[in-house]
C-alpha positions as CSV (number, residue, x, y, z in Angstrom):
1,X,24.6,-22.8,-9.4
2,X,23.9,-19.3,-10.7
3,X,22.2,-20.7,-13.9
4,X,20.1,-23.0,-11.8
5,X,18.9,-20.3,-9.6
6,X,18.1,-18.0,-12.5
7,X,16.2,-20.8,-14.2
8,X,14.2,-21.5,-11.0
9,X,13.4,-17.8,-10.4
10,X,12.2,-17.3,-14.0
11,X,9.6,-19.9,-13.3
12,X,8.5,-18.0,-10.2
13,X,8.6,-14.2,-10.6
14,X,6.1,-13.5,-13.4
15,X,3.3,-15.9,-12.6
16,X,0.7,-16.5,-10.0
17,X,1.2,-20.3,-10.2
18,X,4.6,-20.3,-8.5
19,X,6.3,-23.7,-7.9
20,X,8.2,-22.3,-5.0
21,X,7.2,-20.3,-1.9
22,X,7.9,-16.6,-1.5
23,X,10.5,-17.4,1.1
24,X,12.4,-19.7,-1.3
25,X,12.2,-17.0,-4.0
26,X,13.6,-14.4,-1.6
27,X,16.5,-16.7,-0.5
28,X,17.4,-17.3,-4.2
29,X,17.4,-13.6,-4.9
30,X,19.5,-12.9,-1.8
31,X,22.0,-15.5,-2.9
32,X,22.3,-13.8,-6.3
33,X,22.8,-10.4,-4.6
34,X,25.7,-11.8,-2.6
35,X,27.3,-13.8,-5.4
36,X,26.2,-12.3,-8.7
37,X,25.5,-8.5,-8.5
38,X,23.1,-5.8,-7.5
39,X,19.3,-5.6,-7.8
40,X,19.6,-3.9,-11.2
41,X,21.5,-6.7,-12.8
42,X,19.3,-9.3,-11.2
43,X,16.1,-7.5,-12.4
44,X,17.5,-7.2,-15.9
45,X,18.2,-10.9,-16.1
46,X,14.7,-11.7,-14.8
47,X,13.0,-9.1,-16.9
48,X,11.3,-7.4,-13.9
49,X,11.9,-4.1,-12.2
50,X,14.4,-3.5,-9.4
51,X,11.5,-2.4,-7.2
52,X,9.9,-5.9,-7.7
53,X,13.2,-7.5,-6.7
54,X,13.0,-5.6,-3.4
55,X,9.3,-6.6,-3.1
56,X,10.2,-10.3,-3.2
57,X,13.0,-9.7,-0.7
58,X,10.3,-8.6,1.9
59,X,9.9,-12.2,2.9
60,X,13.3,-12.1,4.5
61,X,12.4,-9.0,6.5
62,X,9.5,-10.3,8.6
63,X,9.6,-12.4,11.8
64,X,10.4,-16.1,11.8
65,X,6.8,-16.9,12.7
66,X,5.6,-15.1,9.7
67,X,8.3,-16.7,7.5
68,X,6.9,-20.1,8.7
69,X,3.5,-19.1,7.4
70,X,5.1,-18.0,4.1
71,X,7.0,-21.2,3.9
72,X,3.8,-23.2,4.4
73,X,2.2,-21.0,1.7
74,X,-0.5,-19.9,4.1
75,X,0.6,-16.5,3.0
76,X,1.4,-16.6,-0.7
77,X,0.9,-13.1,-2.0
78,X,4.1,-11.1,-2.5
79,X,2.1,-7.9,-2.0
80,X,0.7,-9.1,1.3
81,X,4.2,-9.9,2.5
82,X,5.5,-6.5,1.3
83,X,2.6,-4.8,3.2
84,X,3.4,-6.8,6.4
85,X,7.1,-5.7,6.2
86,X,5.9,-2.1,6.0
87,X,3.9,-2.3,9.3
88,X,5.4,-1.8,12.7
89,X,6.8,-5.1,14.2
90,X,4.1,-5.3,16.9
91,X,1.3,-5.3,14.2
92,X,2.8,-7.7,11.7
93,X,1.9,-11.0,13.4
94,X,-1.7,-10.0,14.1
95,X,-2.2,-9.1,10.5
96,X,-0.3,-12.1,9.2
97,X,-2.5,-14.5,11.1
98,X,-5.7,-12.9,9.7
99,X,-4.2,-13.2,6.1
100,X,-3.3,-16.8,6.7
101,X,-6.8,-17.5,7.9
102,X,-8.2,-15.8,4.8
103,X,-9.9,-13.2,6.9
104,X,-7.9,-10.3,5.5
105,X,-6.9,-9.9,1.8
106,X,-3.8,-8.6,0.1
107,X,-5.7,-5.5,-1.0
108,X,-6.8,-4.8,2.5
109,X,-3.3,-5.3,3.9
110,X,-1.9,-2.8,1.4
111,X,-4.6,-0.3,2.4
112,X,-3.8,-0.8,6.0
113,X,-0.2,0.5,5.7
114,X,-1.1,4.2,5.1
115,X,-3.9,4.1,7.6
116,X,-1.5,2.8,10.3
117,X,0.9,5.7,9.4
118,X,-1.9,8.2,9.9
119,X,-3.1,6.7,13.2
120,X,0.1,5.3,14.8
121,X,-1.4,4.9,18.3
122,X,-4.7,3.2,17.4
123,X,-5.1,-0.5,18.1
124,X,-4.3,-2.4,15.0
125,X,-7.5,-4.5,15.3
126,X,-9.6,-1.4,15.2
127,X,-7.8,-0.2,12.0
128,X,-8.2,-3.5,10.4
129,X,-12.0,-3.4,11.1
130,X,-12.1,0.1,9.5
131,X,-10.5,-1.3,6.4
132,X,-12.9,-4.2,6.3
133,X,-15.8,-1.9,6.6
134,X,-14.7,0.7,4.0
135,X,-12.4,-0.8,1.4
136,X,-14.0,-2.0,-1.8
137,X,-13.2,-2.4,-5.5
138,X,-16.0,-0.1,-6.8
139,X,-14.5,3.2,-5.7
140,X,-11.3,4.9,-4.5
141,X,-11.2,5.0,-0.7
142,X,-8.8,7.1,1.5
143,X,-8.6,7.7,5.2
144,X,-7.7,10.8,7.1
145,X,-7.8,12.3,10.7
146,X,-11.3,13.7,11.2
147,X,-11.1,17.5,11.6
148,X,-13.7,19.8,13.2
149,X,-16.9,20.8,11.3
150,X,-15.2,23.9,9.8
151,X,-12.2,21.9,8.7
152,X,-14.4,19.2,7.1
153,X,-16.3,21.9,5.2
154,X,-13.0,23.2,3.8
155,X,-11.9,19.7,2.7
156,X,-15.3,19.2,1.1
157,X,-15.0,22.5,-0.8
158,X,-11.5,21.6,-2.0
159,X,-12.5,18.3,-3.4
160,X,-15.7,19.7,-4.9
161,X,-13.7,22.2,-6.9
162,X,-11.2,19.6,-8.1
163,X,-13.5,16.6,-8.9
164,X,-16.8,18.1,-9.7
165,X,-19.2,16.9,-11.0
166,X,-18.1,13.4,-9.8
167,X,-19.9,12.4,-6.6
168,X,-17.9,11.8,-3.4
169,X,-18.5,11.3,0.3
170,X,-16.8,12.1,3.5
171,X,-17.8,10.0,6.5
172,X,-16.8,9.8,10.2
173,X,-16.2,6.3,11.5
174,X,-15.2,6.6,15.2
175,X,-13.3,9.8,14.5
176,X,-11.5,8.3,11.5
177,X,-12.4,10.1,8.3
178,X,-13.3,8.0,5.2
179,X,-13.3,9.6,1.8
180,X,-14.9,7.8,-1.2
181,X,-14.9,8.9,-4.8
182,X,-15.3,7.3,-8.2
183,X,-12.3,6.2,-10.2
184,X,-13.0,9.1,-12.6
185,X,-13.0,11.5,-9.7
186,X,-9.6,10.3,-8.4
187,X,-8.2,10.6,-11.9
188,X,-9.1,14.3,-11.8
189,X,-7.3,14.5,-8.4
190,X,-4.2,12.9,-9.8
191,X,-4.3,15.3,-12.7
192,X,-4.5,18.2,-10.2
193,X,-1.6,16.8,-8.3
194,X,0.5,16.7,-11.5
195,X,-0.5,20.3,-12.2
196,X,0.7,21.3,-8.8
197,X,3.9,19.3,-9.4
198,X,3.6,17.3,-6.2
199,X,3.5,13.5,-5.5
200,X,0.0,12.1,-5.0
201,X,0.8,11.0,-1.4
202,X,1.9,14.5,-0.4
203,X,-1.0,15.9,-2.3
204,X,-3.5,13.9,-0.2
205,X,-1.8,14.8,3.0
206,X,-2.2,18.5,2.1
207,X,-5.7,18.1,0.8
208,X,-7.0,16.5,4.0
209,X,-5.2,18.9,6.4
210,X,-7.3,22.0,6.8
211,X,-4.3,23.9,8.1
212,X,-2.2,23.1,5.0
213,X,-1.4,25.7,2.4
214,X,-3.4,24.0,-0.3
215,X,-4.6,26.1,-3.2
216,X,-7.3,24.8,-5.5
217,X,-7.7,25.2,-9.2
218,X,-4.6,27.2,-10.4
219,X,-2.0,24.5,-10.8
220,X,0.1,25.6,-7.9
221,X,0.8,24.4,-4.3
222,X,1.3,27.4,-2.0
223,X,4.4,27.5,0.2
């Protein structure tokens, strides 16, 4: 049984042309966890990361209605399912139906998760529309709570010092801030985050918060 499951999984986990649905893959992995060993052992046998094992298991952590869409392969991106799992339960089905109807992409679903975390009280449909309007493949896009004029000027100054001479923009869409910058510009920001010895997510939270103790240009994050 174990050998059969491993053989089936190896045909599924490292290809986009999977013979089985994500729900079937997740059930196989769950069986191995219960009967074979932990994620690390399974990952080693399948030659994928432990994190990817958990990503596949996301199919078991969404509602039965969404699992039905996954089983029918109307949702067939592991990263879409992982994003759905990360959203609040009340949002998941709305987003899942849009994905199944091919009106919302895997990339958009992944971008929606941090936006929902920033704006927990906004209607999910409004946030999805913001993602549709702003997310593209040509530039890096991030969203943030829109501050007052003085705060926005401070954020602009911070980014300009870090990413210059790369062009960037800060827009206001219904009081949701939209930041765009080139991929070269965001690379400079990641380098600055490394100098400050802070994770990029925490770095962005500080960068876009005018009240945060964010210090530009000297390789340190103030306490």
